C-alpha positions in Angstrom: 49.2 102.7 112.2 51.0 104.7 109.4 54.4 103.7 108.1 56.2 106.3 106.1 59.7 107.0 104.9 61.3 108.8 107.8 64.7 109.7 106.2 63.9 113.3 105.9 63.0 113.6 109.6 66.1 111.8 110.6 68.3 114.1 108.4 66.6 117.2 109.9 67.2 115.9 113.4 70.9 115.4 112.7 71.1 118.7 111.0 69.6 120.4 114.1 72.0 118.4 116.3 74.9 119.8 114.2 73.7 123.3 114.5 72.2 123.3 111.0 75.8 123.2 109.6 75.2 120.3 107.3 72.5 118.0 105.9 74.8 115.1 106.1 74.0 113.0 109.2 77.5 111.9 109.8 79.5 114.9 108.7 82.1 115.0 106.1 82.9 111.3 105.8 84.6 109.6 102.9 81.3 107.9 101.9 79.4 111.3 101.8 82.2 112.8 99.7 82.4 110.0 97.2 78.6 109.9 96.8 78.7 113.5 95.6 81.8 112.8 93.4 79.7 111.6 90.5 79.4 107.9 91.5 75.7 108.0 92.3 73.7 105.5 90.4 70.3 106.6 89.1 67.2 104.4 88.8 67.9 104.2 85.1 71.4 102.9 85.8 70.0 100.1 88.0 67.3 99.1 85.5 69.7 99.1 82.5 72.5 97.3 84.4 74.9 100.2 83.8 76.0 100.6 87.4 79.0 102.8 88.4 81.4 102.5 91.3 81.8 105.4 93.8 84.1 107.2 91.4 81.6 107.2 88.5 83.3 104.3 86.6 80.9 102.0 84.8 81.7 98.3 84.5 83.4 97.7 87.8 80.9 95.3 89.4 82.5 91.9 90.3 79.3 90.2 91.7 79.1 86.7 90.3 82.2 87.1 88.1 85.8 85.8 88.2 86.7 86.2 84.5 88.3 89.6 85.2 91.2 87.9 87.2 93.8 88.1 84.5 96.9 90.2 83.9 96.5 92.6 81.0 98.8 95.3 79.6 98.6 98.6 81.6 100.2 101.9 80.9 103.8 102.7 82.2 102.4 105.8 83.9 100.0 103.6 86.0 102.8 101.1 86.8 104.9 104.1 88.0 101.9 105.4 90.0 101.6 102.0 91.8 105.4 102.0 92.5 105.2 105.5 94.0 102.3 104.4 96.3 104.3 101.4 97.5 107.4 103.6 98.1 105.2 106.0 100.2 103.9 103.1 102.2 107.5 102.0 103.1 109.2 105.4 103.4 106.4 107.2 105.3 104.5 104.4 107.1 107.2 101.7 107.4 105.4 99.2 105.2 101.9 100.0 106.5 99.1 101.6 104.4 98.9 104.7 106.6 95.8 106.5 107.8 95.7 109.5 105.5 92.3 109.4 103.8 93.3 112.1 101.3 96.3 110.1 100.1 94.1 107.0 99.6 91.5 109.0 97.8 94.1 110.6 95.5 95.6 107.2 94.7 92.2 105.6 93.9 90.9 108.7 92.0 93.8 108.5 89.6 93.3 104.7 89.2 89.6 105.3 88.4 90.3 108.1 85.9 92.6 105.6 84.1 89.9 102.9 84.1 87.6 105.4 82.4 90.0 105.5 79.4 89.8 101.8 78.9 87.1 99.7 77.2 84.4 98.8 79.7 85.3 95.0 79.5 89.0 95.7 80.4 88.4 97.9 83.4 88.1 95.1 86.0 91.1 93.3 84.6 93.2 96.5 84.7 92.2 97.0 88.3 93.2 93.4 89.0 96.5 93.9 87.2 97.4 97.0 89.1 96.5 95.4 92.5 98.6 92.4 91.6 101.5 94.7 90.7 101.1 96.5 94.0 101.1 93.2 95.9 104.1 91.9 93.9 106.2 94.9 94.6 105.3 95.0 98.3 106.2 91.3 98.6 109.6 91.8 97.0 110.3 94.9 99.2 109.3 93.1 102.3 111.4 90.1 101.5 114.4 92.4 100.8 114.0 94.2 104.1 113.7 91.0 106.0 116.9 89.7 104.4 118.8 92.7 105.6 116.9 93.3 109.0 116.0 89.9 110.5 112.9 90.0 112.6 111.5 93.2 110.9 107.7 93.4 110.7 105.5 96.0 109.0 105.3 99.1 111.1 108.8 98.8 112.6 111.4 101.4 111.6 113.4 100.8 108.4 116.8 102.3 107.8 116.3 105.0 105.0 119.5 103.9 103.2 118.2 100.4 103.0 115.0 101.5 101.2 117.0 103.6 98.7 119.0 100.5 97.9 116.0 98.2 97.6 114.0 100.6 95.4 117.0 101.0 93.1 117.3 97.2 92.7 116.7 96.0 89.2 114.3 93.3 90.4 111.9 96.0 91.6 112.4 98.5 88.8 111.9 95.8 86.2 108.4 95.3 87.4 107.4 98.8 86.3 109.8 99.4 83.4 109.8 97.7 80.0 108.0 98.1 76.8 105.0 100.4 76.9 101.8 98.6 77.7 103.3 95.3 78.9 103.4 93.7 82.3 107.0 92.4 82.1 108.3 91.3 85.4 104.8 90.7 86.8 105.2 87.0 87.6 101.9 86.4 89.3 100.4 82.9 89.3 96.6 82.9 89.1 
């Protein structure tokens, strides 16, 4: 009995099933797009330990680590980027994350481009910091909505005027404003 690598045969089969339109067996999925976006690791990357995430950023592996879970200074531009993503979740999707893959990809692509500008050892902590900021803002906005609209749950309609009032509140804006490169207002307990 002969055992061989049959990937090529399977790819050809799917290609024929799709009318030879594509060599990708499952069409134009997020995974197939990201793999071609520069995040593909080579054998040399694996052997040297210099692995990249799906956006081509080195130093983002968390396996066996917890030392990255700390708040570090991030740029004001990235804090504003996080705030805009939270706003979109509430204005457009009533507190849910939405299902627009292009929006997700654009958000994470900008985050990963930012991580590339940082020292390799700070990249995971910057990611942690931005995620904690996202969660902190979301928690404050949710609490403010529930204070005004008892019984509200994510996904239920939110009065637009209420969101304008909440996002103008100083407790929210102070989380993203302040001196450049600080995390003022980010009161996360780790």
